[in-house]
DRENSELO-759758 format. One record per atom (N, C-alpha, C, CB): atom name; residue number from 0; x, y, z. Coordinates in Angstrom, 2 decimals, always signed. Glycine has a CB too. Layout:
N
CA;NUM;X;Y;Z
...
//
This chain:
177
N;0;+0.82;-1.18;+0.00
CA;0;+0.00;+0.00;+0.00
C;0;+0.87;+1.25;+0.00
CB;0;-0.94;-0.01;+1.20
N;1;+1.85;+1.25;+0.85
CA;1;+2.75;+2.38;+0.95
C;1;+3.54;+2.58;-0.34
CB;1;+3.70;+2.19;+2.14
N;2;+3.88;+1.46;-0.99
CA;2;+4.63;+1.51;-2.24
C;2;+3.78;+2.14;-3.34
CB;2;+5.08;+0.09;-2.64
N;3;+2.50;+1.85;-3.38
CA;3;+1.59;+2.42;-4.37
C;3;+1.50;+3.93;-4.22
CB;3;+0.19;+1.79;-4.25
N;4;+1.43;+4.40;-3.00
CA;4;+1.35;+5.84;-2.77
C;4;+2.64;+6.53;-3.21
CB;4;+1.08;+6.12;-1.28
N;5;+3.78;+5.87;-3.02
CA;5;+5.05;+6.46;-3.42
C;5;+5.12;+6.58;-4.94
CB;5;+6.22;+5.62;-2.90
N;6;+4.66;+5.57;-5.66
CA;6;+4.65;+5.60;-7.12
C;6;+3.73;+6.71;-7.61
CB;6;+4.21;+4.23;-7.70
N;7;+2.56;+6.84;-7.00
CA;7;+1.61;+7.88;-7.40
C;7;+2.19;+9.27;-7.14
CB;7;+0.28;+7.71;-6.65
N;8;+2.85;+9.43;-6.01
CA;8;+3.46;+10.72;-5.68
C;8;+4.56;+11.06;-6.68
CB;8;+4.02;+10.71;-4.24
N;9;+5.36;+10.07;-7.03
CA;9;+6.44;+10.28;-8.01
C;9;+5.86;+10.65;-9.37
CB;9;+7.32;+9.02;-8.12
N;10;+4.80;+9.96;-9.80
CA;10;+4.15;+10.28;-11.07
C;10;+3.58;+11.69;-11.06
CB;10;+3.04;+9.26;-11.37
N;11;+3.01;+12.08;-9.92
CA;11;+2.44;+13.42;-9.78
C;11;+3.53;+14.48;-9.90
CB;11;+1.70;+13.55;-8.42
N;12;+4.65;+14.27;-9.24
CA;12;+5.76;+15.22;-9.28
C;12;+6.33;+15.28;-10.70
CB;12;+6.87;+14.82;-8.27
N;13;+6.48;+14.13;-11.34
CA;13;+7.02;+14.09;-12.70
C;13;+6.12;+14.83;-13.68
CB;13;+7.19;+12.64;-13.16
N;14;+4.81;+14.61;-13.60
CA;14;+3.90;+15.28;-14.52
C;14;+3.87;+16.79;-14.26
CB;14;+2.48;+14.70;-14.40
N;15;+3.93;+17.20;-13.00
CA;15;+3.99;+18.64;-12.69
C;15;+5.28;+19.27;-13.20
CB;15;+3.86;+18.86;-11.18
N;16;+6.38;+18.54;-13.06
CA;16;+7.66;+19.04;-13.54
C;16;+7.62;+19.23;-15.06
CB;16;+8.80;+18.08;-13.16
N;17;+7.07;+18.26;-15.78
CA;17;+6.96;+18.36;-17.24
C;17;+6.10;+19.55;-17.64
CB;17;+6.38;+17.07;-17.83
N;18;+4.98;+19.71;-16.98
CA;18;+4.09;+20.83;-17.31
C;18;+4.78;+22.17;-17.05
CB;18;+2.78;+20.75;-16.48
N;19;+5.51;+22.26;-15.95
CA;19;+6.23;+23.49;-15.63
C;19;+7.33;+23.75;-16.64
CB;19;+6.82;+23.40;-14.21
N;20;+8.03;+22.70;-17.05
CA;20;+9.10;+22.83;-18.04
C;20;+8.54;+23.30;-19.38
CB;20;+9.84;+21.49;-18.21
N;21;+7.45;+22.72;-19.83
CA;21;+6.83;+23.13;-21.10
C;21;+6.40;+24.59;-21.02
CB;21;+5.61;+22.23;-21.43
N;22;+5.78;+24.97;-19.91
CA;22;+5.35;+26.36;-19.73
C;22;+6.55;+27.31;-19.76
CB;22;+4.59;+26.52;-18.40
N;23;+7.63;+26.95;-19.08
CA;23;+8.82;+27.80;-19.03
C;23;+9.45;+27.95;-20.42
CB;23;+9.86;+27.23;-18.04
N;24;+9.52;+26.86;-21.18
CA;24;+10.08;+26.92;-22.53
C;24;+9.22;+27.79;-23.44
CB;24;+10.21;+25.52;-23.12
N;25;+7.90;+27.65;-23.34
CA;25;+7.00;+28.48;-24.15
C;25;+7.17;+29.95;-23.79
CB;25;+5.54;+28.04;-23.95
N;26;+7.31;+30.23;-22.52
CA;26;+7.50;+31.60;-22.06
C;26;+8.81;+32.18;-22.59
CB;26;+7.47;+31.67;-20.53
N;27;+9.88;+31.38;-22.55
CA;27;+11.18;+31.84;-23.05
C;27;+11.14;+32.09;-24.55
CB;27;+12.26;+30.82;-22.72
N;28;+10.52;+31.18;-25.31
CA;28;+10.44;+31.37;-26.76
C;28;+9.63;+32.60;-27.11
CB;28;+9.82;+30.14;-27.41
N;29;+8.55;+32.83;-26.40
CA;29;+7.74;+34.01;-26.65
C;29;+8.47;+35.28;-26.29
CB;29;+6.45;+33.93;-25.87
N;30;+9.25;+35.24;-25.23
CA;30;+9.98;+36.43;-24.77
C;30;+11.08;+36.84;-25.74
CB;30;+10.57;+36.18;-23.39
N;31;+11.67;+35.87;-26.44
CA;31;+12.76;+36.22;-27.35
C;31;+12.25;+36.61;-28.73
CB;31;+13.72;+35.04;-27.48
N;32;+10.95;+36.63;-28.94
CA;32;+10.39;+37.07;-30.22
C;32;+10.15;+35.94;-31.20
CB;32;+11.31;+38.06;-30.84
N;33;+10.31;+34.71;-30.78
CA;33;+10.08;+33.58;-31.67
C;33;+8.61;+33.48;-32.05
CB;33;+10.56;+32.28;-31.02
N;34;+8.35;+33.21;-33.32
CA;34;+6.99;+32.89;-33.74
C;34;+7.08;+31.89;-34.89
CB;34;+6.21;+34.18;-34.18
N;35;+6.04;+31.12;-35.06
CA;35;+6.03;+30.09;-36.09
C;35;+6.05;+30.73;-37.47
CB;35;+4.81;+29.19;-35.93
N;36;+6.65;+30.02;-38.43
CA;36;+6.69;+30.50;-39.79
C;36;+5.28;+30.70;-40.31
CB;36;+7.47;+29.52;-40.69
N;37;+5.09;+31.80;-41.01
CA;37;+3.78;+32.09;-41.57
C;37;+2.85;+32.80;-40.61
CB;37;+3.14;+30.84;-42.03
N;38;+3.31;+33.05;-39.39
CA;38;+2.43;+33.69;-38.42
C;38;+2.75;+35.17;-38.23
CB;38;+2.53;+32.97;-37.09
N;39;+3.58;+35.73;-39.11
CA;39;+3.95;+37.14;-38.99
C;39;+2.76;+38.02;-39.34
CB;39;+5.15;+37.47;-39.90
N;40;+2.68;+39.16;-38.66
CA;40;+1.66;+40.15;-39.00
C;40;+2.23;+41.04;-40.08
CB;40;+1.23;+40.98;-37.75
N;41;+1.54;+41.11;-41.19
CA;41;+1.98;+41.94;-42.30
C;41;+1.57;+43.38;-42.03
CB;41;+1.37;+41.43;-43.65
N;42;+2.40;+44.36;-42.39
CA;42;+2.02;+45.76;-42.17
C;42;+0.68;+46.09;-42.84
CB;42;+3.12;+46.71;-42.70
N;43;-0.09;+46.97;-42.21
CA;43;-1.42;+47.31;-42.72
C;43;-1.40;+47.79;-44.16
CB;43;-2.04;+48.38;-41.85
N;44;-0.36;+48.53;-44.53
CA;44;-0.29;+49.06;-45.89
C;44;-0.24;+47.94;-46.94
CB;44;+0.93;+49.96;-46.04
N;45;+0.25;+46.75;-46.55
CA;45;+0.39;+45.64;-47.49
C;45;-0.65;+44.54;-47.30
CB;45;+1.76;+45.05;-47.38
N;46;-1.71;+44.79;-46.54
CA;46;-2.74;+43.75;-46.34
C;46;-3.59;+43.55;-47.59
CB;46;-3.65;+44.13;-45.17
N;47;-3.54;+44.51;-48.51
CA;47;-4.19;+44.39;-49.82
C;47;-3.12;+44.69;-50.86
CB;47;-5.44;+45.37;-49.96
N;48;-2.85;+43.74;-51.75
CA;48;-1.77;+43.89;-52.72
C;48;-2.19;+43.44;-54.10
CB;48;-0.54;+43.12;-52.28
N;49;-1.50;+43.98;-55.08
CA;49;-1.53;+43.45;-56.43
C;49;-0.16;+42.83;-56.67
CB;49;-1.88;+44.57;-57.51
N;50;-0.10;+41.77;-57.46
CA;50;+1.18;+41.18;-57.84
C;50;+1.33;+41.40;-59.34
CB;50;+1.25;+39.64;-57.46
N;51;+2.43;+42.04;-59.72
CA;51;+2.67;+42.35;-61.12
C;51;+4.03;+41.77;-61.51
CB;51;+2.63;+43.90;-61.38
N;52;+4.04;+41.00;-62.58
CA;52;+5.30;+40.43;-63.07
C;52;+5.47;+40.80;-64.53
CB;52;+5.33;+38.89;-62.88
N;53;+6.72;+40.89;-64.96
CA;53;+7.01;+41.19;-66.35
C;53;+7.31;+39.93;-67.15
CB;53;+8.17;+42.16;-66.46
N;54;+7.50;+38.82;-66.46
CA;54;+7.81;+37.55;-67.11
C;54;+6.85;+36.49;-66.59
CB;54;+9.29;+37.14;-66.86
N;55;+6.59;+35.51;-67.43
CA;55;+5.73;+34.40;-67.02
C;55;+6.61;+33.31;-66.41
CB;55;+4.90;+33.85;-68.24
N;56;+6.72;+33.29;-65.08
CA;56;+7.53;+32.29;-64.39
C;56;+6.70;+31.65;-63.27
CB;56;+8.83;+32.94;-63.80
N;57;+7.16;+30.51;-62.77
CA;57;+6.46;+29.87;-61.64
C;57;+6.50;+30.72;-60.37
CB;57;+7.07;+28.51;-61.35
N;58;+7.34;+31.73;-60.33
CA;58;+7.46;+32.57;-59.13
C;58;+6.13;+33.22;-58.76
CB;58;+8.51;+33.65;-59.36
N;59;+5.38;+33.68;-59.74
CA;59;+4.11;+34.36;-59.45
C;59;+3.15;+33.44;-58.71
CB;59;+3.46;+34.87;-60.75
N;60;+3.07;+32.18;-59.14
CA;60;+2.19;+31.22;-58.47
C;60;+2.58;+31.06;-57.00
CB;60;+2.23;+29.85;-59.18
N;61;+3.88;+30.92;-56.73
CA;61;+4.34;+30.74;-55.36
C;61;+4.15;+32.01;-54.54
CB;61;+5.82;+30.33;-55.35
N;62;+4.36;+33.18;-55.15
CA;62;+4.14;+34.44;-54.44
C;62;+2.69;+34.57;-54.00
CB;62;+4.53;+35.63;-55.33
N;63;+1.79;+34.29;-54.93
CA;63;+0.36;+34.39;-54.60
C;63;+0.00;+33.44;-53.46
CB;63;-0.50;+34.09;-55.85
N;64;+0.52;+32.21;-53.52
CA;64;+0.22;+31.22;-52.47
C;64;+0.75;+31.69;-51.11
CB;64;+0.83;+29.85;-52.83
N;65;+1.97;+32.22;-51.08
CA;65;+2.56;+32.70;-49.82
C;65;+1.77;+33.88;-49.26
CB;65;+4.03;+33.10;-50.04
N;66;+1.39;+34.81;-50.13
CA;66;+0.63;+35.98;-49.68
C;66;-0.75;+35.59;-49.16
CB;66;+0.49;+36.99;-50.82
N;67;-1.41;+34.68;-49.85
CA;67;-2.72;+34.21;-49.40
C;67;-2.58;+33.52;-48.05
CB;67;-3.36;+33.25;-50.44
N;68;-1.46;+32.80;-47.85
CA;68;-1.20;+32.16;-46.56
C;68;-1.10;+33.15;-45.42
CB;68;+0.08;+31.36;-46.64
N;69;-0.71;+34.38;-45.72
CA;69;-0.64;+35.44;-44.70
C;69;-1.93;+36.26;-44.66
CB;69;+0.55;+36.36;-44.97
N;70;-2.94;+35.79;-45.34
CA;70;-4.26;+36.43;-45.42
C;70;-4.20;+37.82;-46.06
CB;70;-4.87;+36.54;-44.03
N;71;-3.37;+37.95;-47.08
CA;71;-3.31;+39.19;-47.86
C;71;-4.36;+39.09;-48.96
CB;71;-1.87;+39.44;-48.46
N;72;-5.15;+40.14;-49.15
CA;72;-6.14;+40.19;-50.22
C;72;-5.42;+40.61;-51.50
CB;72;-7.32;+41.19;-49.87
N;73;-5.60;+39.84;-52.58
CA;73;-4.90;+40.11;-53.83
C;73;-5.80;+40.74;-54.88
CB;73;-4.31;+38.82;-54.38
N;74;-5.18;+41.41;-55.85
CA;74;-5.84;+41.94;-57.05
C;74;-6.86;+43.02;-56.78
CB;74;-6.49;+40.84;-57.78
N;75;-6.53;+43.98;-55.98
CA;75;-7.41;+45.12;-55.80
C;75;-6.78;+46.31;-56.51
CB;75;-7.65;+45.43;-54.28
N;76;-7.54;+46.98;-57.34
CA;76;-6.98;+48.02;-58.20
C;76;-6.45;+49.23;-57.43
CB;76;-8.02;+48.47;-59.17
N;77;-6.89;+49.45;-56.21
CA;77;-6.40;+50.59;-55.43
C;77;-5.32;+50.18;-54.43
CB;77;-7.56;+51.25;-54.69
N;78;-4.83;+48.97;-54.55
CA;78;-3.84;+48.45;-53.60
C;78;-2.42;+48.70;-54.09
CB;78;-4.05;+46.95;-53.39
N;79;-1.46;+48.71;-53.15
CA;79;-0.05;+48.76;-53.55
C;79;+0.29;+47.55;-54.42
CB;79;+0.87;+48.81;-52.30
N;80;+1.36;+47.69;-55.18
CA;80;+1.76;+46.65;-56.13
C;80;+3.09;+46.05;-55.69
CB;80;+1.87;+47.23;-57.57
N;81;+3.14;+44.73;-55.61
CA;81;+4.40;+44.01;-55.46
C;81;+4.85;+43.74;-56.89
CB;81;+4.26;+42.67;-54.60
N;82;+5.80;+44.52;-57.38
CA;82;+6.21;+44.46;-58.78
C;82;+7.51;+43.66;-58.91
CB;82;+6.39;+45.88;-59.36
N;83;+7.41;+42.53;-59.60
CA;83;+8.59;+41.71;-59.89
C;83;+9.18;+42.26;-61.18
CB;83;+8.23;+40.17;-60.02
N;84;+10.32;+42.91;-61.08
CA;84;+10.92;+43.59;-62.22
C;84;+11.71;+42.65;-63.12
CB;84;+11.81;+44.71;-61.75
N;85;+12.41;+41.69;-62.54
CA;85;+13.23;+40.77;-63.32
C;85;+13.40;+39.46;-62.58
CB;85;+14.61;+41.39;-63.63
N;86;+13.39;+38.38;-63.34
CA;86;+13.67;+37.04;-62.81
C;86;+14.77;+36.46;-63.69
CB;86;+12.36;+36.11;-62.79
N;87;+15.92;+36.17;-63.09
CA;87;+17.06;+35.67;-63.84
C;87;+17.46;+34.27;-63.36
CB;87;+18.24;+36.64;-63.73
N;88;+17.03;+33.24;-64.09
CA;88;+17.50;+31.89;-63.72
C;88;+18.96;+31.72;-64.16
CB;88;+16.59;+30.80;-64.38
N;89;+19.72;+30.98;-63.37
CA;89;+21.11;+30.69;-63.72
C;89;+21.34;+29.19;-63.68
CB;89;+22.10;+31.43;-62.76
N;90;+22.32;+28.74;-64.47
CA;90;+22.66;+27.32;-64.49
C;90;+24.14;+27.21;-64.83
CB;90;+21.78;+26.51;-65.51
N;91;+24.87;+26.47;-64.01
CA;91;+26.29;+26.27;-64.24
C;91;+26.58;+24.78;-64.09
CB;91;+27.17;+27.12;-63.26
N;92;+27.34;+24.24;-65.04
CA;92;+27.65;+22.81;-65.02
C;92;+29.15;+22.62;-64.83
CB;92;+27.16;+22.11;-66.32
N;93;+29.53;+21.85;-63.82
CA;93;+30.92;+21.54;-63.55
C;93;+31.10;+20.05;-63.80
CB;93;+31.34;+21.93;-62.08
N;94;+31.99;+19.69;-64.73
CA;94;+32.12;+18.28;-65.09
C;94;+33.40;+17.68;-64.52
CB;94;+32.11;+18.11;-66.60
N;95;+33.32;+16.41;-64.27
CA;95;+34.42;+15.60;-63.76
C;95;+33.94;+14.16;-63.81
CB;95;+34.84;+16.04;-62.30
N;96;+34.37;+13.31;-62.87
CA;96;+33.84;+11.95;-62.84
C;96;+32.34;+11.98;-62.53
CB;96;+34.59;+11.08;-61.80
N;97;+31.95;+12.93;-61.69
CA;97;+30.53;+13.24;-61.46
C;97;+30.30;+14.64;-61.98
CB;97;+30.14;+13.11;-59.93
N;98;+29.12;+14.89;-62.47
CA;98;+28.79;+16.23;-62.93
C;98;+28.00;+16.94;-61.84
CB;98;+27.98;+16.19;-64.25
N;99;+28.43;+18.16;-61.53
CA;99;+27.70;+18.96;-60.56
C;99;+27.01;+20.09;-61.29
CB;99;+28.66;+19.51;-59.45
N;100;+25.74;+20.24;-61.02
CA;100;+24.94;+21.32;-61.61
C;100;+24.61;+22.30;-60.50
CB;100;+23.64;+20.76;-62.30
N;101;+24.86;+23.57;-60.74
CA;101;+24.46;+24.62;-59.82
C;101;+23.41;+25.47;-60.52
CB;101;+25.69;+25.50;-59.36
N;102;+22.21;+25.51;-59.92
CA;102;+21.14;+26.32;-60.50
C;102;+20.76;+27.39;-59.49
CB;102;+19.91;+25.45;-60.88
N;103;+20.23;+28.46;-60.00
CA;103;+19.84;+29.54;-59.11
C;103;+18.82;+30.44;-59.77
CB;103;+21.05;+30.35;-58.70
N;104;+18.32;+31.38;-59.00
CA;104;+17.41;+32.39;-59.52
C;104;+17.66;+33.68;-58.74
CB;104;+15.91;+31.93;-59.41
N;105;+17.72;+34.78;-59.46
CA;105;+17.80;+36.11;-58.85
C;105;+16.55;+36.87;-59.25
CB;105;+19.10;+36.87;-59.30
N;106;+15.98;+37.57;-58.28
CA;106;+14.73;+38.29;-58.52
C;106;+14.90;+39.73;-58.04
CB;106;+13.54;+37.60;-57.79
N;107;+14.57;+40.67;-58.93
CA;107;+14.51;+42.09;-58.57
C;107;+13.05;+42.46;-58.36
CB;107;+15.18;+43.00;-59.67
N;108;+12.76;+43.15;-57.25
CA;108;+11.38;+43.55;-57.00
C;108;+11.35;+44.86;-56.23
CB;108;+10.61;+42.46;-56.23
N;109;+10.21;+45.48;-56.20
CA;109;+9.99;+46.66;-55.38
C;109;+8.50;+46.81;-55.13
CB;109;+10.57;+47.94;-56.06
N;110;+8.18;+47.61;-54.15
CA;110;+6.78;+47.94;-53.86
C;110;+6.46;+49.25;-54.55
CB;110;+6.52;+48.03;-52.31
N;111;+5.24;+49.31;-55.12
CA;111;+4.78;+50.52;-55.80
C;111;+3.39;+50.87;-55.29
CB;111;+4.77;+50.34;-57.34
N;112;+3.02;+52.14;-55.42
CA;112;+1.65;+52.50;-55.07
C;112;+0.72;+52.06;-56.20
CB;112;+1.52;+54.04;-54.80
N;113;-0.58;+52.27;-56.04
CA;113;-1.56;+51.79;-57.02
C;113;-1.36;+52.42;-58.40
CB;113;-2.96;+52.09;-56.53
N;114;-0.71;+53.58;-58.46
CA;114;-0.46;+54.23;-59.75
C;114;+0.87;+53.79;-60.37
CB;114;-0.46;+55.74;-59.57
N;115;+1.62;+52.94;-59.70
CA;115;+2.88;+52.44;-60.23
C;115;+4.10;+53.25;-59.82
CB;115;+2.81;+52.39;-61.70
N;116;+3.91;+54.21;-58.92
CA;116;+5.05;+55.00;-58.42
C;116;+5.77;+54.20;-57.33
CB;116;+4.56;+56.39;-57.87
N;117;+7.11;+54.15;-57.38
CA;117;+7.86;+53.35;-56.40
C;117;+7.64;+53.82;-54.96
CB;117;+9.34;+53.39;-56.73
N;118;+7.43;+52.86;-54.07
CA;118;+7.38;+53.12;-52.63
C;118;+8.70;+52.73;-51.96
CB;118;+6.21;+52.35;-51.98
N;119;+9.39;+51.75;-52.56
CA;119;+10.67;+51.28;-52.02
C;119;+11.69;+51.21;-53.15
CB;119;+10.51;+49.89;-51.33
N;120;+12.95;+51.13;-52.78
CA;120;+14.01;+50.92;-53.77
C;120;+13.94;+49.48;-54.27
CB;120;+15.42;+51.24;-53.15
N;121;+14.61;+49.23;-55.36
CA;121;+14.65;+47.88;-55.92
C;121;+15.47;+46.99;-54.98
CB;121;+15.26;+47.87;-57.36
N;122;+14.95;+45.82;-54.72
CA;122;+15.60;+44.84;-53.85
C;122;+15.87;+43.59;-54.70
CB;122;+14.71;+44.49;-52.58
N;123;+17.05;+42.99;-54.54
CA;123;+17.39;+41.76;-55.25
C;123;+17.56;+40.65;-54.23
CB;123;+18.68;+41.93;-56.10
N;124;+16.88;+39.55;-54.47
CA;124;+17.07;+38.35;-53.63
C;124;+17.57;+37.24;-54.55
CB;124;+15.73;+37.93;-52.88
N;125;+18.25;+36.27;-53.97
CA;125;+18.73;+35.15;-54.77
C;125;+18.58;+33.86;-53.98
CB;125;+20.20;+35.36;-55.19
N;126;+18.48;+32.80;-54.74
CA;126;+18.37;+31.47;-54.16
C;126;+19.17;+30.53;-55.05
CB;126;+16.87;+31.01;-54.03
N;127;+19.93;+29.62;-54.46
CA;127;+20.78;+28.70;-55.24
C;127;+20.69;+27.28;-54.68
CB;127;+22.25;+29.18;-55.25
N;128;+20.84;+26.33;-55.57
CA;128;+20.89;+24.91;-55.20
C;128;+21.91;+24.23;-56.10
CB;128;+19.47;+24.23;-55.32
N;129;+22.47;+23.13;-55.62
CA;129;+23.37;+22.34;-56.47
C;129;+23.11;+20.86;-56.23
CB;129;+24.86;+22.69;-56.17
N;130;+23.43;+20.08;-57.24
CA;130;+23.29;+18.63;-57.12
C;130;+24.30;+17.96;-58.04
CB;130;+21.84;+18.18;-57.46
N;131;+24.59;+16.70;-57.73
CA;131;+25.53;+15.92;-58.53
C;131;+24.80;+14.76;-59.17
CB;131;+26.72;+15.42;-57.67
N;132;+25.29;+14.36;-60.34
CA;132;+24.73;+13.16;-60.97
C;132;+25.80;+12.49;-61.81
CB;132;+23.50;+13.52;-61.83
N;133;+25.55;+11.23;-62.09
CA;133;+26.42;+10.42;-62.92
C;133;+25.91;+10.53;-64.36
CB;133;+26.44;+8.93;-62.43
N;134;+26.81;+10.59;-65.34
CA;134;+26.43;+10.73;-66.75
C;134;+25.48;+9.61;-67.20
CB;134;+27.67;+10.73;-67.63
N;135;+25.52;+8.46;-66.54
CA;135;+24.68;+7.33;-66.94
C;135;+23.22;+7.47;-66.49
CB;135;+25.25;+6.04;-66.39
N;136;+22.92;+8.44;-65.66
CA;136;+21.56;+8.59;-65.12
C;136;+20.94;+9.91;-65.57
CB;136;+21.58;+8.51;-63.58
N;137;+20.96;+10.15;-66.88
CA;137;+20.50;+11.43;-67.43
C;137;+19.02;+11.67;-67.13
CB;137;+20.73;+11.47;-68.93
N;138;+18.17;+10.66;-67.20
CA;138;+16.74;+10.84;-66.92
C;138;+16.49;+11.30;-65.50
CB;138;+16.00;+9.54;-67.17
N;139;+17.22;+10.75;-64.57
CA;139;+17.08;+11.12;-63.17
C;139;+17.55;+12.56;-62.96
CB;139;+17.88;+10.16;-62.25
N;140;+18.60;+12.95;-63.68
CA;140;+19.15;+14.30;-63.54
C;140;+18.12;+15.35;-63.91
CB;140;+20.39;+14.47;-64.42
N;141;+17.38;+15.16;-65.00
CA;141;+16.41;+16.17;-65.41
C;141;+15.25;+16.26;-64.42
CB;141;+15.87;+15.86;-66.82
N;142;+14.84;+15.12;-63.86
CA;142;+13.77;+15.14;-62.86
C;142;+14.24;+15.86;-61.60
CB;142;+13.33;+13.70;-62.51
N;143;+15.47;+15.59;-61.19
CA;143;+16.01;+16.24;-59.99
C;143;+16.14;+17.74;-60.21
CB;143;+17.38;+15.63;-59.62
N;144;+16.57;+18.13;-61.40
CA;144;+16.71;+19.56;-61.70
C;144;+15.35;+20.26;-61.69
CB;144;+17.39;+19.75;-63.07
N;145;+14.32;+19.63;-62.23
CA;145;+12.97;+20.20;-62.20
C;145;+12.48;+20.41;-60.77
CB;145;+11.99;+19.30;-62.97
N;146;+12.71;+19.41;-59.92
CA;146;+12.30;+19.53;-58.51
C;146;+13.04;+20.67;-57.81
CB;146;+12.54;+18.22;-57.77
N;147;+14.33;+20.79;-58.08
CA;147;+15.11;+21.85;-57.45
C;147;+14.71;+23.23;-57.97
CB;147;+16.61;+21.62;-57.69
N;148;+14.35;+23.32;-59.25
CA;148;+13.90;+24.61;-59.78
C;148;+12.59;+25.03;-59.11
CB;148;+13.71;+24.53;-61.31
N;149;+11.69;+24.08;-58.91
CA;149;+10.45;+24.38;-58.19
C;149;+10.78;+24.87;-56.79
CB;149;+9.53;+23.13;-58.13
N;150;+11.70;+24.20;-56.13
CA;150;+12.12;+24.60;-54.78
C;150;+12.75;+26.00;-54.79
CB;150;+13.12;+23.58;-54.21
N;151;+13.53;+26.31;-55.83
CA;151;+14.15;+27.63;-55.94
C;151;+13.10;+28.74;-56.00
CB;151;+15.04;+27.70;-57.18
N;152;+12.10;+28.56;-56.85
CA;152;+11.06;+29.58;-56.99
C;152;+10.24;+29.72;-55.71
CB;152;+10.13;+29.25;-58.17
N;153;+9.97;+28.59;-55.07
CA;153;+9.24;+28.64;-53.80
C;153;+10.06;+29.37;-52.74
CB;153;+8.88;+27.21;-53.32
N;154;+11.35;+29.08;-52.68
CA;154;+12.24;+29.74;-51.72
C;154;+12.33;+31.24;-51.99
CB;154;+13.64;+29.10;-51.76
N;155;+12.44;+31.62;-53.26
CA;155;+12.50;+33.04;-53.61
C;155;+11.21;+33.74;-53.21
CB;155;+12.74;+33.21;-55.13
N;156;+10.07;+33.10;-53.45
CA;156;+8.78;+33.69;-53.06
C;156;+8.70;+33.87;-51.55
CB;156;+7.61;+32.80;-53.55
N;157;+9.17;+32.88;-50.79
CA;157;+9.15;+32.98;-49.33
C;157;+10.04;+34.12;-48.85
CB;157;+9.61;+31.66;-48.70
N;158;+11.22;+34.29;-49.47
CA;158;+12.11;+35.39;-49.08
C;158;+11.45;+36.74;-49.33
CB;158;+13.44;+35.30;-49.85
N;159;+10.83;+36.89;-50.49
CA;159;+10.18;+38.16;-50.84
C;159;+9.06;+38.46;-49.85
CB;159;+9.62;+38.12;-52.28
N;160;+8.21;+37.47;-49.60
CA;160;+7.07;+37.68;-48.72
C;160;+7.53;+37.97;-47.29
CB;160;+6.14;+36.44;-48.73
N;161;+8.59;+37.30;-46.82
CA;161;+9.13;+37.59;-45.48
C;161;+9.59;+39.04;-45.39
CB;161;+10.29;+36.64;-45.14
N;162;+10.25;+39.52;-46.45
CA;162;+10.73;+40.90;-46.42
C;162;+9.57;+41.90;-46.44
CB;162;+11.66;+41.16;-47.60
N;163;+8.54;+41.59;-47.21
CA;163;+7.36;+42.47;-47.22
C;163;+6.68;+42.42;-45.85
CB;163;+6.36;+42.04;-48.34
N;164;+6.52;+41.22;-45.30
CA;164;+5.81;+41.06;-44.02
C;164;+6.54;+41.73;-42.86
CB;164;+5.62;+39.58;-43.71
N;165;+7.85;+41.72;-42.90
CA;165;+8.61;+42.32;-41.80
C;165;+8.93;+43.79;-42.04
CB;165;+9.90;+41.55;-41.58
N;166;+8.59;+44.27;-43.22
CA;166;+8.88;+45.67;-43.54
C;166;+10.34;+45.93;-43.79
CB;166;+8.40;+46.55;-42.44
N;167;+11.11;+44.90;-44.11
CA;167;+12.56;+45.05;-44.34
C;167;+12.85;+45.33;-45.81
CB;167;+13.31;+43.78;-43.88
N;168;+12.28;+46.39;-46.30
CA;168;+12.50;+46.77;-47.68
C;168;+13.29;+48.07;-47.70
CB;168;+11.15;+46.93;-48.45
N;169;+14.22;+48.20;-48.66
CA;169;+15.06;+49.40;-48.69
C;169;+14.23;+50.65;-49.00
CB;169;+16.18;+49.25;-49.72
N;170;+14.51;+51.71;-48.27
CA;170;+13.79;+52.97;-48.49
C;170;+14.17;+53.55;-49.84
CB;170;+14.10;+53.98;-47.35
N;171;+13.26;+54.25;-50.41
CA;171;+13.49;+54.93;-51.68
C;171;+14.40;+56.12;-51.42
CB;171;+12.14;+55.37;-52.34
N;172;+15.50;+56.21;-52.17
CA;172;+16.42;+57.33;-51.96
C;172;+15.79;+58.63;-52.46
CB;172;+17.78;+57.07;-52.67
N;173;+16.22;+59.73;-51.90
CA;173;+15.66;+61.05;-52.25
C;173;+15.87;+61.37;-53.73
CB;173;+16.30;+62.14;-51.40
N;174;+17.00;+60.95;-54.31
CA;174;+17.29;+61.26;-55.71
C;174;+16.43;+60.45;-56.67
CB;174;+18.75;+61.00;-56.01
N;175;+15.87;+59.29;-56.22
CA;175;+15.06;+58.44;-57.09
C;175;+13.64;+58.96;-57.21
CB;175;+15.04;+57.02;-56.58
N;176;+13.19;+59.85;-56.32
CA;176;+11.81;+60.30;-56.37
C;176;+11.59;+61.50;-57.20
CB;176;+11.33;+60.56;-55.03
//
């Protein structure tokens, strides 16, 4: 009987300790500014946006998905414009016993008002990936490259949206206005 009470007391102390530890960790994470990805509050000025691109790339699809994930209303004619000015895919092949492919994408963008006047300076973001393959597995190489290109555009879209959401966009210089 006494042994049963000791086990119950130990279980009670252990469960209380775990609950206290979880609470303390949550408190520490909250205090340091940690928040889950996608849970950022977007500035009020950007809660309604238009997305404008000059090229037909998969980037626009990923941008729209990321913005919708942050509950941004898209395609309103009186809204600021997220203008994608240039998308530059890159590809470099290094050959040897194995071939290494380095692919990347650079994107120039800026925020504009509804009339197309710049609100921010042009910002360039880049994303790169590399992979190796054997010359005998050419079919696999093209599939892997397609998957990595999709990942590149998704990563670029996430970088752009994070910068818009956090307001970390370069200010427009006085001479540019």
